[in-house]
C-alpha positions as CSV (number, residue, x, y, z in Angstrom):
1,M,208.8,168.6,89.4
2,V,210.6,168.3,92.7
3,R,209.2,171.5,94.1
4,R,205.7,170.4,93.1
5,L,206.2,167.0,94.8
6,R,207.5,168.5,97.9
7,S,204.5,170.7,98.3
8,K,202.3,167.6,98.5
9,N,204.4,165.0,100.2
10,T,206.5,164.9,103.4
11,E,208.9,162.2,102.4
12,L,210.2,161.5,98.9
13,K,212.2,158.7,97.5
14,F,213.6,158.7,94.0
15,V,214.9,155.8,91.9
16,Y,215.9,155.5,88.1
17,E,217.8,153.1,86.1
18,A,221.3,153.7,85.1
19,G,221.8,154.7,81.4
20,P,223.8,156.9,79.1
21,C,222.8,160.1,80.8
22,G,225.0,159.5,83.7
23,Y,224.6,160.5,87.4
24,G,223.6,164.1,87.0
25,I,220.1,163.6,88.3
26,W,221.5,161.6,91.3
27,R,223.9,164.3,92.2
28,H,221.3,167.1,91.7
29,L,218.8,165.4,94.1
30,H,221.4,164.6,96.7
31,E,222.5,168.2,96.9
32,Q,219.0,168.9,97.9
33,G,219.0,166.3,100.7
34,L,216.7,164.0,98.9
35,D,216.8,160.1,98.9
36,C,217.7,158.9,95.4
37,I,219.2,155.5,94.2
38,V,220.4,154.4,90.7
39,V,219.8,150.7,89.8
40,A,221.2,148.5,87.1
41,P,218.5,147.5,84.6
42,S,220.0,144.0,84.4
43,K,219.3,143.6,88.2
44,T,215.8,144.8,88.1
45,P,213.4,141.8,88.6
46,K,211.0,141.1,85.8
47,R,207.9,139.0,85.5
48,P,208.1,136.0,83.2
49,G,206.3,136.7,79.9
50,E,206.0,140.4,80.4
51,R,207.0,141.9,77.0
52,V,205.3,145.3,76.9
53,K,207.9,147.9,77.9
54,N,207.3,151.7,78.0
55,D,208.4,154.6,80.2
56,R,205.2,154.5,82.3
57,R,205.2,150.9,82.9
58,D,208.9,151.0,83.9
59,A,208.3,153.9,86.2
60,I,205.5,152.0,88.0
61,T,207.5,148.9,88.3
62,L,210.4,150.7,89.7
63,A,208.2,152.6,92.3
64,R,206.7,149.2,93.5
65,L,209.9,147.3,93.6
66,H,211.6,150.2,95.5
67,R,208.8,150.3,98.0
68,A,209.1,146.6,98.5
69,G,212.9,146.8,99.1
70,E,213.7,144.6,96.0
71,L,216.0,147.0,94.3
72,Q,219.8,147.1,94.9
73,A,221.5,150.4,94.3
74,I,224.7,150.6,92.3
75,Y,227.9,152.5,93.2
76,V,228.0,156.1,92.1
77,P,231.5,157.3,91.7
78,L,232.8,160.7,92.8
79,P,233.0,163.4,90.0
80,E,236.8,163.3,90.2
81,D,236.8,159.5,89.8
82,E,234.3,159.7,86.9
83,A,236.5,162.2,85.2
84,M,239.5,159.8,85.3
85,R,237.2,157.0,84.2
86,D,236.2,159.0,81.2
87,L,239.9,159.8,80.4
88,S,240.9,156.1,80.6
89,R,237.8,155.0,78.5
90,A,238.8,157.7,75.8
91,R,242.1,156.0,75.5
92,E,240.6,152.6,75.3
93,D,238.4,153.8,72.4
94,A,241.5,155.3,70.8
95,K,243.3,151.9,71.0
96,I,240.2,150.2,69.4
97,T,240.3,152.7,66.5
98,E,244.1,152.2,66.1
99,R,243.6,148.5,66.0
100,K,241.0,148.8,63.3
101,A,243.3,151.2,61.3
102,K,246.0,148.5,61.4
103,Q,243.6,145.9,60.2
104,R,242.4,147.9,57.4
105,L,245.9,148.7,56.3
106,S,246.8,145.0,56.5
107,A,243.7,144.0,54.4
108,F,244.6,146.6,51.8
109,L,248.0,145.1,51.4
110,L,246.8,141.5,51.4
111,R,244.4,142.2,48.5
112,H,247.3,143.4,46.5
113,G,249.6,140.5,47.4
114,R,251.9,142.5,49.6
115,S,253.2,140.3,52.5
116,Y,255.8,141.3,55.0
117,S,258.2,138.4,55.7
118,G,260.7,140.1,58.0
119,G,259.2,139.0,61.4
120,N,256.9,141.0,63.7
121,K,254.7,143.7,62.3
122,W,254.5,147.3,63.4
123,T,258.2,147.4,64.3
124,L,260.6,149.9,62.9
125,A,261.7,147.5,60.1
126,H,258.1,146.9,59.2
127,R,257.4,150.6,59.0
128,R,260.5,151.0,56.7
129,W,259.0,148.3,54.5
130,L,255.7,150.1,54.4
131,S,257.4,153.3,53.3
132,D,259.0,151.5,50.4
133,Q,255.7,150.2,48.9
134,S,254.5,151.7,45.7
135,F,251.4,150.8,43.5
136,P,251.1,151.0,39.7
137,H,247.8,153.0,39.7
138,P,247.8,156.6,41.4
139,A,244.4,155.9,42.9
140,Q,245.8,152.9,44.7
141,Q,248.8,154.9,46.0
142,I,246.5,157.6,47.3
143,A,244.4,155.0,49.1
144,F,247.4,153.4,50.6
145,Q,248.8,156.8,51.9
146,E,245.4,157.5,53.3
147,Y,245.5,154.3,55.4
148,I,249.0,155.1,56.5
149,D,247.9,158.7,57.6
150,S,244.9,157.4,59.4
151,L,247.1,155.0,61.4
152,E,249.5,157.7,62.3
153,Q,246.7,160.0,63.5
154,C,245.3,157.0,65.7
155,E,248.8,156.5,67.2
156,A,249.3,160.2,67.9
157,R,245.9,160.3,69.7
158,V,246.8,157.3,71.9
159,K,250.1,158.9,72.8
160,R,248.4,162.2,73.8
161,L,245.8,160.3,76.0
162,T,248.5,158.2,77.6
163,E,250.5,161.2,78.4
164,Q,247.5,162.9,80.0
165,I,246.7,159.8,82.1
166,E,250.4,159.8,83.3
167,A,250.2,163.5,84.3
168,M,246.8,163.5,85.9
169,S,247.0,160.2,87.8
170,S,249.8,161.6,90.2
171,E,247.3,164.3,91.5
172,W,244.3,162.0,91.8
173,R,243.0,161.0,95.1
174,L,243.3,157.3,94.2
175,S,247.0,157.7,93.2
176,P,248.2,155.6,96.2
177,V,245.9,152.8,95.0
178,V,247.2,153.2,91.4
179,E,250.8,152.9,92.6
180,A,250.0,149.9,94.8
181,F,248.3,148.0,92.0
182,Q,251.4,148.2,90.0
183,A,253.1,145.8,92.5
184,M,251.2,143.1,90.5
185,R,252.6,141.6,87.4
186,G,250.7,142.6,84.3
187,V,249.2,145.8,85.9
188,S,251.2,148.7,84.6
189,L,250.3,152.4,84.9
190,I,247.5,152.3,82.3
191,N,245.8,149.1,83.6
192,A,246.2,150.3,87.2
193,V,244.4,153.7,86.4
194,T,241.7,151.7,84.6
195,L,241.1,149.4,87.5
196,A,241.0,152.2,90.0
197,A,238.8,154.4,88.0
198,E,236.3,151.6,87.1
199,L,236.2,150.1,90.7
200,G,236.3,153.3,92.7
201,D,236.7,152.7,96.4
202,I,237.4,149.0,96.4
203,R,236.9,148.9,100.2
204,R,233.1,148.8,99.6
205,F,233.5,145.1,98.8
206,D,233.4,143.0,102.0
207,N,235.4,140.1,100.5
208,P,237.2,139.2,97.3
209,R,234.2,137.0,96.1
210,E,232.1,140.2,95.9
211,L,234.6,141.8,93.8
212,M,234.9,138.8,91.5
213,G,231.1,138.6,91.2
214,Y,231.0,142.4,90.4
215,L,233.5,141.9,87.6
216,G,231.5,139.0,86.1
217,L,234.5,136.6,86.5
218,V,232.6,133.9,88.4
219,P,230.9,130.9,86.7
220,S,227.3,131.0,85.7
221,E,224.9,128.5,87.3
222,H,221.9,126.7,86.0
223,S,220.7,124.5,88.9
224,S,217.4,122.8,89.4
225,G,216.6,120.6,92.4
226,L,219.5,118.5,93.4
227,S,221.4,119.0,90.1
228,T,224.0,121.8,89.8
229,R,225.2,122.9,86.5
230,R,227.7,125.6,86.0
231,G,228.7,127.3,82.7
232,G,230.9,130.1,81.6
233,I,231.5,133.3,83.5
234,T,228.6,135.7,83.9
235,K,230.2,138.6,82.2
236,S,228.0,140.9,84.3
237,G,229.2,144.1,85.9
238,N,232.1,146.2,84.7
239,G,233.4,145.0,81.4
240,H,236.3,147.6,81.1
241,A,237.9,146.4,84.5
242,R,237.4,142.8,83.5
243,R,239.1,143.3,80.1
244,A,242.1,144.9,81.9
245,L,242.4,142.0,84.1
246,I,242.3,139.5,81.3
247,Q,245.0,141.4,79.4
248,G,247.1,141.4,82.6
249,A,246.6,137.7,83.2
250,W,248.4,136.7,80.0
251,T,251.8,137.7,81.6
252,Y,251.5,134.9,84.1
253,R,252.2,132.4,81.4
254,H,255.9,133.1,82.0
255,P,257.8,131.9,85.1
256,A,257.7,134.0,88.2
257,K,260.3,136.8,87.9
258,V,260.9,140.4,89.2
259,G,262.1,142.2,86.1
260,R,263.6,145.7,85.9
261,R,260.4,147.5,85.3
262,L,258.5,145.6,88.1
263,R,261.5,146.2,90.4
264,D,261.3,150.0,89.7
265,R,257.6,150.1,90.4
266,R,258.0,148.3,93.7
267,A,260.8,150.3,94.9
268,R,258.6,153.0,96.2
269,L,255.8,150.8,97.7
270,P,255.5,149.4,101.2
271,E,257.0,146.0,101.9
272,A,253.6,144.4,102.6
273,V,252.3,145.5,99.2
274,S,255.3,144.3,97.4
275,Q,255.0,140.9,99.3
276,I,251.4,140.5,98.1
277,G,252.6,141.0,94.5
278,W,255.3,138.5,94.8
279,N,252.9,136.0,96.4
280,A,250.5,136.6,93.6
281,Q,253.3,135.7,91.1
282,L,254.2,132.5,92.8
283,R,250.6,131.3,93.0
284,L,249.3,132.4,89.7
285,C,252.3,131.3,87.6
286,Q,252.0,127.8,89.2
287,Q,248.3,127.9,88.7
288,Y,248.7,128.7,85.0
289,R,251.0,125.8,84.5
290,R,248.7,123.4,86.5
291,L,245.5,124.3,84.5
292,C,247.4,124.0,81.2
293,A,248.7,120.6,82.2
294,R,245.1,119.5,82.8
295,G,244.3,120.4,79.2
296,K,242.2,123.5,79.9
297,P,241.9,125.9,76.9
298,S,244.2,128.9,77.3
299,Q,241.3,131.4,77.4
300,V,239.7,129.4,80.2
301,V,243.0,129.4,82.1
302,V,243.6,133.1,81.6
303,T,240.1,133.8,82.9
304,A,240.7,131.8,86.0
305,I,244.0,133.8,86.5
306,A,242.2,137.1,86.1
307,R,239.7,136.0,88.7
308,E,242.4,135.4,91.3
309,M,244.2,138.5,90.3
310,A,241.1,140.5,91.4
311,G,241.4,138.8,94.9
312,F,245.0,140.0,95.2
313,L,244.1,143.5,94.1
314,W,241.4,143.6,96.7
315,D,243.9,142.8,99.4
316,I,246.4,145.3,98.0
317,A,243.8,148.1,98.2
318,R,243.2,147.4,101.9
319,Q,246.9,148.2,102.6
320,V,246.8,151.8,101.3
321,P,244.9,154.9,102.6
322,I,242.4,156.5,100.3
323,A,241.4,160.1,100.6
324,A,237.7,160.8,101.1
């Protein structure tokens, strides 16, 4: 098709919507020196009341909008960055499967009146308690053992993926950014790799507000005339990076402190990066207490902390060099 179009036109411009097929078409066209952009379907302008949707209509609409300059291209990661992103997402999927396996096992025990009263679950003591359980009917015992085996397989898969992330992140071009991100509390190796892989070159954001908007951590707005109404966060953009920040934000409910693990991570970092991490702790721990004192729900507080974490991470990324 490209050869046929080239024979009839002097200048070609290509555009298509991002989808499950990835960026293979974009890379193929760019290797041939052709102009191509990938756009997000959620950012494509749509006419009110237009409900008929098919491939031909979408192609004509994209061509018209592209000619008018109304489309905004998304960031296309480098193949190496995309590979690390696939690895981190594979681990995330494995963790979700592991959590579901634990829920199924707990539900099975609950149906049969087996309740663990020894404290926290999934500790060594809890697993010993599980190994002591027996059921009167052989069919129930087989089902119980299958739930146990399924959980162990999920845990082994998570462990294998974690080890591969640890081994490959040191050779990655964004490894300096991964190490620098770990100066922040709540951002260990796995979270740092996830954020770096999902965000790519963070220097493409001119200011922290752009990064916060990309992560969908800014309030939505429904304004009309002189009235301004703001709602919950937009949740647009990259949900994987947003989830990693939300998980890390929970650590700021504790007082500011540099523990042993955080001290070890900061030992090999520049002083400027370590200072940003400490300043973030001082501000975010105080912010958590202040918002809780105002009666804000804990989830709202954690979301606000995650939004400010993005700003500190943006500042940290500017302090370290990134290979091209």
